[in-house]
LUMKOLDO-656783 format. One line per 5 residues: their letters; for each residue x, z negated, y negated of N, C-alpha, C. Coordinates in pm, 1 decimal. Layout:
<sites>
a	X:Z:Y:X:Z:Y:X:Z:Y | ...
</sites>
This chain:
<sites>
mlrsv	85.7:0.0:119.1:0.0:0.0:0.0:88.4:0.0:-122.8 | 63.1:89.7:-217.5:143.7:102.1:-337.7:67.6:48.6:-456.5 | 141.2:5.5:-552.7:82.1:-51.3:-672.8:126.5:30.6:-793.8 | 33.4:66.7:-879.4:62.7:142.4:-1001.4:43.1:52.0:-1120.8 | 132.1:64.1:-1214.5:130.7:-22.6:-1331.3:111.1:63.5:-1454.6
lstkg	21.2:23.7:-1541.2:-7.6:96.4:-1663.0:93.6:57.9:-1770.1 | 158.8:156.7:-1824.3:259.6:128.9:-1926.9:193.3:102.5:-2060.2 | 270.3:57.9:-2155.4:217.2:25.9:-2288.5:173.4:150.4:-2363.0 | 220.9:269.8:-2325.4:182.2:393.5:-2391.7:58.4:457.0:-2330.6 | -4.1:389.6:-2233.4:-125.7:443.2:-2173.1:-96.8:532.7:-2055.7
rftaa	31.2:550.0:-2017.2:64.2:633.8:-1902.0:94.0:545.5:-1781.6 | 71.8:601.9:-1661.6:99.7:529.4:-1537.9:243.3:556.1:-1495.8 | 309.9:452.3:-1460.2:446.5:464.4:-1408.9:449.8:410.3:-1268.3 | 538.1:462.5:-1188.9:549.2:419.2:-1049.5:609.3:280.6:-1043.6 | 555.5:197.8:-957.8:607.0:62.0:-936.9:667.1:53.0:-798.1
lpvra	735.7:-54.4:-775.9:796.4:-75.3:-646.1:688.3:-100.1:-542.7 | 707.9:-60.3:-419.6:607.2:-85.2:-316.2:594.7:-233.8:-286.8 | 474.7:-273.0:-244.0:453.2:-412.9:-208.7:536.2:-450.9:-86.8 | 542.6:-363.1:9.2:624.9:-386.0:128.3:728.2:-274.6:139.6 | 838.6:-304.3:198.4:944.5:-204.9:213.7:897.2:-91.8:304.3
lstqa	920.8:29.7:260.3:880.4:145.6:337.9:993.5:189.9:429.9 | 951.6:245.0:544.9:1052.3:290.0:640.9:1116.6:422.8:598.1 | 1049.9:497.1:512.6:1104.5:624.5:467.0:1152.2:612.9:323.2 | 1230.1:706.8:283.3:1284.9:710.0:148.2:1213.8:814.3:62.7 | 1083.6:831.0:88.6:1007.6:932.3:14.7:995.3:890.4:-131.0
tiqpp	994.1:989.6:-216.1:982.2:963.8:-358.4:839.1:926.1:-392.4 | 823.1:818.6:-468.9:690.7:771.6:-507.6:647.5:846.4:-632.3 | 532.9:913.0:-621.7:482.8:992.7:-733.0:368.5:917.6:-802.0 | 365.6:917.3:-933.8:253.7:854.5:-1004.3:127.4:937.1:-986.3 | 10.5:877.8:-1003.8:-114.2:954.2:-990.1:-125.4:1060.0:-1099.1
ktpvn	-185.2:1174.8:-1062.2:-196.5:1285.4:-1156.3:-307.2:1261.9:-1259.3 | -408.2:1182.9:-1222.1:-517.2:1152.4:-1315.2:-518.9:1002.2:-1340.6 | -562.9:961.0:-1454.8:-570.4:816.6:-1483.1:-662.4:745.1:-1385.0 | -624.1:623.9:-1348.7:-702.0:541.5:-1256.5:-772.9:433.9:-1336.9 | -905.1:420.3:-1318.9:-980.3:317.6:-1387.6:-1076.0:249.4:-1289.5
lahls	-1163.5:164.9:-1340.5:-1253.1:87.9:-1254.6:-1353.3:175.5:-1181.4 | -1378.7:296.6:-1233.5:-1473.9:384.1:-1166.5:-1423.6:435.0:-1032.5 | -1292.0:423.9:-1007.3:-1236.0:470.1:-881.1:-1248.6:365.1:-769.7 | -1290.4:242.6:-804.2:-1302.6:138.2:-703.1:-1429.1:159.3:-621.2 | -1420.7:140.2:-492.2:-1537.1:154.1:-405.2:-1512.3:74.1:-277.9
dnyga	-1621.2:39.3:-208.8:-1610.0:-32.2:-82.9:-1562.8:61.2:27.6 | -1519.6:1.6:136.3:-1480.7:78.4:253.2:-1603.9:146.4:313.8 | -1579.6:249.9:385.4:-1689.0:323.4:445.9:-1761.0:233.1:546.7 | -1891.4:223.4:531.2:-1971.0:140.6:621.8:-1989.1:-2.2:575.4 | -1921.2:-42.1:467.9:-1934.5:-179.7:420.3:-2069.2:-202.2:353.5
vsert	-2124.9:-100.7:294.1:-2253.7:-110.2:226.3:-2350.3:-14.4:293.8 | -2464.5:-65.4:333.5:-2565.5:16.8:398.5:-2689.6:23.9:310.7 | -2764.7:127.3:327.7:-2884.2:148.1:247.4:-2995.7:54.7:292.2 | -3072.7:3.4:198.0:-3184.0:-83.8:229.0:-3292.4:-6.7:304.1 | -3346.7:-68.3:407.7:-3452.2:-4.5:484.9:-3581.0:-4.1:402.8
rlgrg	-3635.1:113.2:375.3:-3756.0:129.6:295.4:-3872.0:158.5:390.4 | -3970.4:68.9:390.8:-4082.5:78.0:482.5:-4201.1:145.1:414.8 | -4278.2:219.7:492.8:-4401.0:279.5:443.8:-4379.7:388.8:340.5 | -4277.4:470.5:354.5:-4248.4:575.1:257.1:-4257.3:714.6:319.5 | -4338.4:729.3:422.9:-4357.7:859.9:483.1:-4283.7:875.4:613.6
pgygk	-4321.3:976.4:694.3:-4259.5:994.2:826.7:-4115.8:1042.2:822.1 | -4073.1:1100.2:709.1:-3936.9:1152.0:704.5:-3831.3:1043.5:712.9 | -3862.2:925.6:668.3:-3764.2:816.9:672.4:-3758.5:751.4:809.7 | -3865.1:768.0:890.0:-3868.4:707.3:1022.5:-3935.2:571.7:1024.7 | -3967.2:517.2:909.1:-4033.5:387.8:900.9:-4160.5:399.4:816.7
gktsg	-4230.5:510.3:828.6:-4352.6:530.5:751.6:-4474.9:482.1:826.7 | -4591.9:499.5:765.6:-4720.9:463.1:822.5:-4723.8:316.7:868.5 | -4696.7:288.5:995.7:-4704.2:150.3:1046.9:-4577.5:70.2:1019.3 | -4477.6:131.3:956.4:-4355.0:59.6:914.2:-4281.3:-5.7:1029.3 | -4289.2:56.0:1147.4:-4216.9:2.1:1261.3:-4286.5:-110.7:1333.1
rghkg	-4412.2:-143.6:1293.8:-4484.7:-253.8:1356.3:-4573.3:-208.6:1472.8 | -4590.8:-80.5:1490.8:-4680.2:-33.5:1595.6:-4824.9:-39.4:1551.3 | -4916.8:-18.4:1645.1:-5059.7:-13.3:1613.9:-5125.1:-146.7:1645.8 | -5181.2:-208.4:1544.3:-5266.6:-327.0:1557.4:-5194.8:-441.0:1631.1 | -5270.0:-540.0:1666.9:-5213.9:-654.6:1737.1:-5167.3:-764.4:1641.5
qkars	-5137.0:-877.2:1699.6:-5097.8:-993.2:1619.4:-4966.1:-969.7:1546.3 | -4874.4:-897.2:1607.4:-4744.0:-875.8:1546.0:-4747.8:-770.1:1436.1 | -4858.1:-697.4:1426.4:-4868.7:-595.2:1322.7:-4935.1:-647.3:1196.0 | -4987.3:-770.5:1200.8:-5060.3:-824.0:1085.5:-4964.5:-884.4:984.1 | -5006.9:-882.9:859.7:-4930.0:-949.0:754.4:-4988.4:-1087.1:729.7
gngqp	-4909.8:-1173.4:670.1:-4958.5:-1308.0:642.8:-4860.5:-1412.1:689.3 | -4903.3:-1494.5:784.8:-4820.0:-1607.3:826.6:-4717.3:-1571.8:933.1 | -4699.7:-1447.7:964.5:-4591.4:-1406.5:1052.1:-4610.5:-1448.5:1196.3 | -4499.0:-1469.4:1265.4:-4502.4:-1502.3:1406.9:-4557.6:-1643.4:1427.9 | -4627.1:-1666.6:1538.2:-4676.4:-1802.3:1565.8:-4561.0:-1894.2:1605.0
vpwfe	-4590.3:-2022.1:1608.5:-4488.7:-2120.7:1645.7:-4449.1:-2099.8:1791.2 | -4328.9:-2140.9:1831.5:-4283.3:-2112.8:1968.8:-4373.1:-2171.9:2076.0 | -4443.0:-2284.3:2047.0:-4525.1:-2346.8:2150.8:-4669.3:-2294.6:2152.9 | -4698.4:-2189.1:2074.0:-4832.9:-2130.8:2074.0:-4855.3:-2055.9:2204.3 | -4971.1:-2080.4:2269.1:-4999.6:-2023.2:2400.1:-5124.0:-1936.0:2397.5
ggqtp	-5143.4:-1864.6:2286.3:-5252.4:-1769.4:2279.5:-5388.4:-1830.0:2250.7 | -5395.5:-1955.1:2218.7:-5523.3:-2017.5:2187.6:-5558.9:-2130.8:2280.7 | -5504.0:-2130.8:2402.5:-5531.3:-2242.1:2492.0:-5452.9:-2365.4:2447.5 | -5491.7:-2480.6:2495.3:-5426.8:-2605.1:2456.2:-5280.3:-2601.9:2499.3 | -5187.5:-2610.8:2405.1:-5046.0:-2599.8:2442.1:-4998.0:-2721.4:2521.1
lvrrl	-4883.6:-2705.3:2582.2:-4829.9:-2810.1:2668.5:-4802.9:-2938.6:2591.9 | -4758.3:-2926.4:2468.0:-4724.7:-3046.5:2391.3:-4849.2:-3128.6:2358.2 | -4967.1:-3067.8:2367.0:-5091.5:-3141.7:2345.1:-5159.9:-3180.5:2475.6 | -5125.6:-3112.7:2584.7:-5184.8:-3148.4:2714.5:-5122.6:-3275.1:2771.2 | -4996.6:-3300.1:2738.4:-4929.5:-3418.3:2791.1:-4968.0:-3541.2:2709.1
pkrgf	-4991.5:-3654.6:2772.7:-5031.4:-3775.1:2697.8:-4913.0:-3838.6:2625.8 | -4944.7:-3919.6:2526.9:-4842.3:-3994.8:2454.2:-4813.5:-4124.5:2528.0 | -4689.5:-4168.5:2519.6:-4649.8:-4293.4:2582.5:-4566.9:-4374.8:2484.3 | -4591.9:-4503.5:2477.2:-4511.2:-4591.9:2393.4:-4549.7:-4583.6:2247.0 | -4469.7:-4647.4:2165.3:-4494.8:-4649.4:2022.3:-4361.7:-4672.3:1951.8
fnihg	-4361.8:-4652.4:1820.7:-4244.0:-4674.1:1737.7:-4261.9:-4804.6:1661.3 | -4171.6:-4896.8:1683.6:-4179.5:-5028.0:1620.1:-4129.0:-5017.3:1476.5 | -4220.8:-5029.3:1381.3:-4182.0:-5017.7:1240.5:-4102.9:-5138.9:1193.4 | -4108.3:-5248.9:1268.8:-4034.3:-5368.7:1231.6:-3903.9:-5382.7:1310.0 | -3872.0:-5284.8:1393.7:-3750.8:-5293.5:1473.9:-3625.1:-5278.1:1388.9
kdyqe	-3516.7:-5333.8:1436.6:-3388.3:-5327.9:1368.2:-3289.2:-5248.5:1452.7 | -3210.8:-5166.6:1385.9:-3108.8:-5086.0:1453.1:-2973.0:-5143.6:1416.3 | -2920.6:-5228.9:1503.2:-2793.2:-5294.7:1477.0:-2678.0:-5212.9:1535.3 | -2569.5:-5205.8:1460.2:-2449.2:-5139.3:1508.8:-2375.7:-5234.0:1603.3 | -2353.5:-5190.6:1725.9:-2292.4:-5276.6:1827.0:-2140.6:-5276.6:1813.0
lnldr	-2081.8:-5394.4:1827.9:-1936.3:-5411.4:1820.8:-1894.1:-5502.2:1934.8 | -1805.8:-5452.5:2020.2:-1756.0:-5530.2:2132.8:-1627.3:-5603.3:2095.9 | -1601.7:-5712.3:2167.4:-1485.2:-5794.9:2136.9:-1354.1:-5724.4:2168.5 | -1352.4:-5635.7:2269.2:-1228.0:-5566.7:2300.5:-1187.0:-5472.7:2187.4 | -1282.6:-5410.0:2122.6:-1250.3:-5323.6:2008.1:-1202.6:-5406.8:1889.2
lqhwi	-1266.6:-5519.3:1866.9:-1223.2:-5607.6:1758.3:-1082.1:-5658.8:1784.0 | -1050.3:-5694.2:1908.5:-915.4:-5740.0:1942.5:-811.8:-5629.3:1923.4 | -847.9:-5508.1:1957.4:-755.2:-5396.1:1939.4:-727.9:-5371.2:1791.7 | -829.6:-5381.0:1708.0:-810.8:-5362.3:1563.8:-722.8:-5472.3:1505.6 | -734.0:-5593.8:1559.2:-648.8:-5703.7:1511.8:-505.0:-5683.1:1558.0
ntgri	-486.7:-5640.2:1681.8:-351.4:-5621.2:1735.1:-277.4:-5508.8:1663.8 | -348.7:-5407.2:1620.1:-285.5:-5294.4:1551.5:-272.5:-5316.3:1401.2 | -314.9:-5431.5:1353.3:-298.7:-5463.5:1211.8:-401.2:-5401.1:1120.4 | -510.2:-5349.8:1173.0:-612.1:-5287.9:1087.9:-705.2:-5391.7:1026.1 | -713.9:-5509.3:1088.7:-796.9:-5618.1:1037.1:-710.7:-5743.4:1030.3
dptqt	-720.4:-5814.7:917.8:-644.7:-5938.4:897.7:-724.8:-6054.7:954.6 | -677.7:-6120.5:1061.8:-756.0:-6230.3:1122.0:-748.7:-6360.1:1042.6 | -661.0:-6368.3:941.1:-648.5:-6491.9:864.3:-759.3:-6508.0:760.8 | -831.1:-6401.2:727.9:-939.7:-6409.3:631.2:-1073.9:-6392.7:702.0 | -1179.9:-6429.1:633.9:-1312.9:-6415.9:691.9:-1348.4:-6268.5:707.7
itmkh	-1379.7:-6229.8:829.2:-1410.8:-6090.4:859.8:-1559.6:-6068.4:835.5 | -1591.6:-5982.6:741.4:-1730.0:-5947.4:711.4:-1758.7:-5805.9:760.6 | -1881.5:-5766.1:745.4:-1919.1:-5630.6:787.0:-1853.0:-5525.3:699.0 | -1820.1:-5559.7:576.4:-1749.0:-5466.7:489.5:-1609.2:-5439.7:542.7 | -1539.0:-5545.5:591.4:-1405.8:-5526.0:649.0:-1413.5:-5438.3:774.1
lldsr	-1518.0:-5459.2:854.2:-1532.2:-5378.9:975.8:-1557.2:-5232.4:942.3 | -1635.9:-5207.0:838.0:-1666.4:-5069.3:800.5:-1548.0:-5002.5:731.6 | -1479.7:-5073.9:643.2:-1366.1:-5015.1:571.8:-1250.2:-4984.3:664.8 | -1231.9:-5064.9:769.1:-1124.3:-5041.2:865.5:-1164.6:-4941.6:973.6 | -1287.5:-4890.9:966.6:-1341.8:-4794.9:1063.6:-1353.0:-4854.1:1203.2
cihki	-1361.1:-4985.3:1210.2:-1390.8:-5048.0:1339.7:-1532.9:-5012.8:1381.5 | -1620.9:-5000.2:1284.0:-1753.2:-4942.8:1303.6:-1767.0:-4828.7:1203.5 | -1851.5:-4733.5:1233.5:-1858.7:-4612.4:1152.1:-1983.8:-4605.3:1065.5 | -2077.6:-4694.4:1085.8:-2196.8:-4696.5:1002.4:-2263.7:-4832.5:1017.6 | -2343.0:-4867.2:917.7:-2422.4:-4989.6:920.7:-2562.1:-4953.4:873.9
edgvk	-2659.3:-4966.8:961.8:-2797.4:-4934.9:926.6:-2875.2:-5061.5:891.9 | -2888.5:-5152.5:988.5:-2958.1:-5278.6:963.1:-2868.6:-5399.4:985.0 | -2743.8:-5377.4:1020.5:-2652.5:-5488.0:1043.9:-2559.4:-5459.6:1159.9 | -2486.7:-5561.4:1201.4:-2389.4:-5550.8:1310.4:-2417.9:-5660.9:1411.5 | -2417.1:-5624.2:1538.3:-2434.3:-5721.2:1645.7:-2307.4:-5725.5:1729.8
llsvg	-2256.3:-5845.4:1749.6:-2132.5:-5865.7:1825.3:-2165.8:-5887.0:1971.9 | -2102.0:-5805.5:2059.0:-2126.4:-5812.0:2202.4:-2001.7:-5860.0:2274.6 | -2018.2:-5893.5:2402.8:-1915.2:-5968.7:2474.8:-1824.9:-5884.1:2563.2 | -1828.7:-5750.8:2553.0:-1739.0:-5668.6:2634.7:-1595.5:-5694.5:2589.6 | -1511.5:-5739.6:2682.0:-1374.1:-5775.9:2648.3:-1358.5:-5921.9:2612.4
adtfn	-1455.7:-6006.0:2649.4:-1447.3:-6148.7:2615.5:-1333.2:-6218.1:2689.2 | -1297.0:-6168.3:2807.3:-1190.7:-6233.5:2885.5:-1053.7:-6217.6:2820.7 | -1033.3:-6110.5:2746.6:-902.3:-6084.8:2686.6:-898.3:-6117.1:2537.1 | -1006.6:-6167.0:2481.5:-1007.3:-6200.7:2338.8:-940.7:-6336.1:2318.6 | -833.8:-6339.5:2239.7:-754.9:-6462.4:2225.5:-712.0:-6490.4:2082.3
tpvti	-776.4:-6430.5:1984.7:-736.1:-6449.5:1845.4:-840.2:-6533.5:1773.2 | -799.9:-6646.4:1712.7:-897.4:-6726.0:1636.3:-934.6:-6656.1:1506.2 | -1059.4:-6624.4:1490.2:-1106.9:-6553.5:1371.4:-1232.5:-6622.2:1318.9 | -1260.8:-6596.9:1193.7:-1387.2:-6637.8:1130.5:-1460.5:-6509.6:1092.6 | -1576.4:-6490.1:1150.7:-1646.0:-6363.3:1135.8:-1792.0:-6388.7:1102.6
evsra	-1848.9:-6302.0:1017.8:-1989.4:-6307.2:979.9:-2055.5:-6174.3:1017.2 | -2157.4:-6180.6:1101.4:-2231.0:-6061.8:1143.4:-2379.8:-6093.2:1139.2 | -2461.1:-5993.8:1171.7:-2606.3:-6013.0:1169.2:-2656.1:-6082.0:1295.5 | -2608.7:-6039.3:1408.8:-2648.7:-6098.3:1537.7:-2526.1:-6107.0:1627.6 | -2536.5:-6186.2:1732.7:-2428.3:-6199.6:1830.5:-2487.9:-6249.1:1961.4
sqkai	-2433.2:-6200.1:2071.2:-2477.5:-6246.4:2202.4:-2414.9:-6383.0:2232.6 | -2474.6:-6452.4:2328.2:-2426.6:-6587.4:2359.8:-2285.6:-6586.2:2418.4 | -2255.9:-6485.9:2500.6:-2121.3:-6477.6:2557.7:-2017.9:-6444.4:2450.5 | -2055.5:-6364.7:2353.1:-1962.9:-6333.6:2244.4:-1936.5:-6457.6:2159.5 | -2040.1:-6538.8:2135.8:-2021.4:-6663.6:2060.7:-1928.7:-6757.9:2136.0
eaiek	-1947.7:-6768.3:2266.4:-1861.7:-6856.3:2346.9:-1717.6:-6808.5:2346.4 | -1695.5:-6677.0:2352.1:-1559.2:-6624.0:2353.5:-1490.3:-6647.0:2218.6 | -1562.8:-6631.5:2107.9:-1503.8:-6654.2:1975.6:-1461.9:-6799.9:1960.2 | -1550.0:-6891.7:1997.8:-1520.2:-7034.2:1982.1:-1417.9:-7082.7:2084.3 | -1412.6:-7019.9:2200.8:-1311.8:-7056.2:2299.7:-1172.5:-7021.8:2250.6
aggki	-1161.0:-6912.9:2173.1:-1031.7:-6873.5:2118.0:-995.2:-6954.2:1993.6 | -1082.3:-7046.4:1953.0:-1052.8:-7128.0:1835.6:-1108.3:-7073.2:1706.8 | -1199.9:-6978.2:1714.7:-1255.8:-6917.4:1595.0:-1392.1:-6972.4:1560.9 | -1455.7:-6908.7:1463.5:-1586.9:-6949.5:1415.2:-1668.4:-6825.3:1385.1 | -1795.7:-6831.0:1420.9:-1884.5:-6717.8:1397.9:-2009.8:-6767.2:1327.5
vtryy	-2058.3:-6688.5:1233.5:-2180.4:-6718.7:1158.7:-2266.8:-6592.9:1160.3 | -2393.6:-6609.2:1198.5:-2488.4:-6499.0:1191.9:-2571.8:-6515.9:1065.4 | -2581.8:-6407.9:986.8:-2646.8:-6415.6:856.8:-2747.6:-6301.4:842.6 | -2858.5:-6334.0:776.5:-2964.2:-6235.4:754.2:-2937.0:-6157.4:626.1 | -2958.7:-6026.2:632.8:-2945.1:-5939.5:515.7:-3065.3:-5845.1:512.1
naigl	-3127.4:-5836.2:395.0:-3224.3:-5729.2:376.5:-3151.9:-5605.0:327.5 | -3226.5:-5501.3:289.3:-3162.9:-5374.3:254.0:-3073.3:-5388.9:130.1 | -3122.7:-5458.5:27.5:-3042.5:-5473.2:-94.3:-2923.8:-5565.4:-70.2 | -2945.3:-5672.5:4.4:-2834.9:-5763.4:33.4:-2725.4:-5697.4:114.8 | -2765.3:-5614.6:211.0:-2666.2:-5544.4:291.2:-2589.6:-5443.9:207.1
rsvih	-2658.7:-5379.2:113.4:-2592.1:-5283.7:24.9:-2493.3:-5353.4:-68.2 | -2529.5:-5473.7:-115.1:-2439.1:-5547.0:-204.1:-2314.1:-5594.6:-132.3 | -2323.5:-5616.0:-1.0:-2205.7:-5657.6:76.4:-2115.5:-5538.7:106.1 | -2174.5:-5425.8:139.9:-2095.3:-5309.1:177.7:-2039.0:-5239.0:54.5 | -2119.5:-5227.1:-51.5:-2077.1:-5157.9:-173.7:-2097.3:-5248.6:-295.0
pekfa	-2015.8:-5351.1:-310.4:-2033.3:-5440.4:-426.9:-2002.3:-5372.3:-559.3 | -1925.2:-5261.9:-555.8:-1891.3:-5193.6:-680.4:-2011.1:-5124.0:-743.2 | -2120.6:-5109.7:-670.6:-2238.5:-5042.8:-724.3:-2333.2:-5138.6:-796.0 | -2296.7:-5264.3:-806.8:-2381.2:-5363.4:-871.7:-2306.3:-5423.6:-988.8 | -2371.1:-5422.0:-1105.9:-2311.5:-5487.4:-1222.3:-2311.4:-5638.1:-1203.9
qtpkl	-2412.0:-5689.2:-1135.5:-2419.8:-5830.8:-1103.7:-2463.1:-5844.9:-958.4 | -2390.4:-5922.8:-882.7:-2420.7:-5936.8:-740.5:-2555.5:-6004.4:-722.2 | -2649.0:-5940.4:-652.9:-2781.7:-6001.7:-636.1:-2776.7:-6119.4:-539.6 | -2873.3:-6207.6:-556.9:-2884.4:-6322.0:-467.7:-2939.1:-6276.4:-333.1 | -2879.1:-6324.0:-225.8:-2920.3:-6281.5:-92.1:-3057.3:-6338.8:-60.0
aaplr	-3143.5:-6254.9:-6.6:-3280.1:-6294.7:25.2:-3283.6:-6373.6:155.0 | -3381.4:-6461.8:165.6:-3402.7:-6539.8:287.2:-3493.6:-6460.9:381.1 | -3485.7:-6485.0:511.3:-3573.2:-6413.1:605.4:-3718.9:-6453.7:586.2 | -3809.4:-6358.7:608.8:-3952.4:-6381.6:592.0:-4027.5:-6378.6:724.3 | -3984.9:-6295.9:818.1:-4054.4:-6285.3:946.3:-4024.0:-6407.3:1032.8
kedik	-4123.0:-6448.5:1111.0:-4107.6:-6569.2:1192.1:-3993.1:-6556.0:1292.9 | -3978.6:-6434.3:1347.7:-3871.8:-6414.9:1446.5:-3734.5:-6434.0:1382.5 | -3717.9:-6382.6:1260.1:-3588.5:-6397.8:1192.5:-3563.4:-6543.0:1153.1 | -3667.3:-6609.7:1104.9:-3650.7:-6750.9:1067.3:-3615.1:-6833.9:1190.3 | -3677.8:-6806.2:1302.7:-3648.5:-6880.3:1425.3:-3506.0:-6854.5:1473.1
yytdl	-3460.3:-6729.4:1457.7:-3325.1:-6696.2:1505.9:-3217.3:-6762.0:1419.7 | -3231.1:-6752.8:1288.8:-3124.1:-6799.0:1200.1:-3129.7:-6949.3:1173.7 | -3236.3:-7017.0:1216.9:-3239.4:-7162.7:1208.4:-3200.5:-7229.1:1339.2 | -3167.3:-7148.7:1438.9:-3126.9:-7201.9:1569.5:-2975.1:-7216.1:1572.0 | -2928.4:-7337.4:1598.0:-2784.4:-7362.0:1602.0:-2718.1:-7292.1:1720.4
knrgy	-2796.5:-7265.2:1824.9:-2741.7:-7194.9:1941.3:-2696.2:-7055.0:1904.3 | -2763.9:-6992.7:1807.4:-2726.8:-6859.3:1762.4:-2625.9:-6861.6:1648.3 | -2583.6:-6981.4:1609.9:-2489.9:-7001.3:1497.9:-2546.8:-6940.6:1368.8 | -2678.6:-6959.8:1350.3:-2742.4:-6910.0:1230.1:-2698.6:-6985.0:1106.4 | -2691.6:-6915.3:995.8:-2642.5:-6978.1:872.9:-2741.8:-7080.0:817.7
laqqe	-2872.0:-7064.4:846.4:-2970.6:-7162.6:801.6:-2958.8:-7293.2:879.7 | -2924.9:-7284.6:1007.9:-2907.2:-7405.5:1087.9:-2783.8:-7482.2:1041.7 | -2678.6:-7412.9:1002.1:-2558.4:-7480.3:955.6:-2580.0:-7543.1:819.0 | -2668.0:-7482.3:735.3:-2696.4:-7543.3:605.6:-2777.9:-7671.7:622.9 | -2869.1:-7671.3:717.8:-2948.3:-7791.5:742.0:-2862.6:-7903.5:802.2
a	-2765.1:-7864.4:885.8:-2677.6:-7965.7:945.5:-2585.5:-8025.2:840.3
</sites>
């Protein structure tokens, strides 16, 4: 590919080739001036728009390629949905519904003790400070927090680091393993705003006061000392 350079006098002069040529042929400048009108796409890069209903000479006249009559030849809402079965009751409506969606359910991010121990051993989490859900998220020990974090007991036999940790829920075996290693665990309730203030405190000009649980199940859980609830420790 050769490059032509326009001189200050309006004439084209030959420039050096972009890549070295294998031959020693003399480079000749173009005989006519080159301007933007000479630019064009490669052959086949641009195709003509298909024009429908413009007569038989184009090949897409009269029925415009839709054929004669039928559902696919009509204009309007186009093709039916994939589960449409011609008018009979479709399969998705013939099958009965089972179960329900619990609007009060919580989706806790699960964290096992073996993963927490690995993060401590590799220096990603400092065990000398109180480990919160923000530390777990920032260190990528967990990758998301929806309604909180629940600590599980997988790897309880090899967990040997005394830590102080605050999570939303914890299993009984995980609590026993933390305290057996000389640590302390506190389960704390967070609503949506409280959880956001813990994970992203920089988004609040003033840190909001953490809300107390309202549902009976949450009050029962966090006031039970067996679960190491923060309300039970305040009463004690």
